[in-house]
N, C-alpha and C positions, 0 to 999 in steps of 0.2 A: 061044099067047099071046106078044107080043113085048115083054115087060115090060122087059127089060135094055136096049132100045134106048131106050125113052121116059124110062126113070129111070136115067141114067148113075152108077156108082158113084163115090164120093168118100170119101176117108178123113177124116170130120170127126166130130166129137162130136155128138151127138143134142142139138138144143136142146129145150127143154121150155116148154110152153105154160102161161100163167097168164091168169086174168081179173081185171080190175078188179071188186071187188064192187060191185053195183048199177049196173054201166055194161055195155052191150054190145060196147065196144071191148076188142080182147085185144091183149096185147103178148108179146113174146119175153123169156124171162128164162133164164139160165143154172140149171140144178138147184141149184147151190150157194146161189144168192141166193133161191130160193123154196122149195125142198123139196117141190114137186110131182113124181110121178112120170110125169105124162102127158107123153109124147114127141111132138114136132111132126115129122111127116113130111114131107119135101120131096124134090123129084125129086133132088137131090144126096146124100141119104141114103137113100133107099128102098131100095136093094138091101142096104146095110149093116144097116138098122134092121128090114127086113121079111123080105127073101129069105134072107139069111145068119143070122137070128135062129132059134137051136134051140128057143125057148119060143114057144108060141101067142102071137100079136099080135092083140089087139082093137082094131080101127079104126073111128074115127067119120068117116063122109064127110058133110059137112054144110056149107052156107055159114053164114056169120056174120050170122044173122038173130037177132031177139028171143028165139028159143027156144035159141040156142047156149049162152048162160052157164048155163042150167039143165042141159043136156045135158053140158057140161063138169064141172059139179059131180057128176054121177052117174058119169062117167068116172074123176074123181079119187077118187070113193070105191071104184070097183072096182080102181083101181090101188092104192090103199092096202090093201085088204083082200086082193088077189091077187097082190103084187109079187113074190113068190118063184117062182111058176110062171107068171106072164103078163105080157106087155109090154102097156101100154095106150097108144094113140096117136090123134091127130087129124091130120087131111090139113091141110096149107097151103092155103088157098083157092085158090091158082093152079094146084095139081095136082088139084083136084076133077075137073075135066072128062075129063082123060086117064084118071085112075083109074076114073071111071064108065064110059068106054068100054072099058077093058081087063076089068074085072071085072063088066061088064054089069049095071051098077047102074041102076036105072030111075026111082028116087025118092030123096028125101032128106027126113030123115036116114036112113041105112043104116048099120047096124054089122055089120062082117064080122069073123068070126074066121078068121085065116089062120094056117098053119103052113107054114114055109119059103115063102111066097108063094102056098100053094094053099089055096083056100077050103075051110074045114071046118064054117062056120055062118055064117047071115046072118039079120037081123031088119031090117025095114023100120018106119019111125016112130018118134016120141017113146017114149023107153023110162024106166024107173026102176030102182033098184037090184036089185030082186028079177028084173025080167026079163032084165037082162043077167047077173045071177048065174047064172040058168037057162041062158042061151044059152052061157055060158062051161063050166058044169058037164055039159051034156048034148049038146055037139057033138064 
């Protein structure tokens, strides 16, 4: 897997994703201004936030469609519940196609549990809190 060439390392703090309640549009906010624990993964921070991370990383690979806000809420719940032992992240939309190719993702939404960039678990399809908790605890 040629992940390092596609996702170059940059020393930058992780930006955190938030959504506007009741709207499909999403915006970037610093964690200090929002308080969410869901990290936005970009090509510039992929190595730092995923490959170099010692904790497992649960990543949502999903385009920004009408289901995205609901799945983001589920991810926020998981991030809050498991913040000590798990990093929770969503991919920047521009990174989705390269990520799908590198991790052989055939459909979205797909949730991947990665440890130091290596896959430990996967789930395809819309998820609720219980399904993702099961993925995290049993992978």
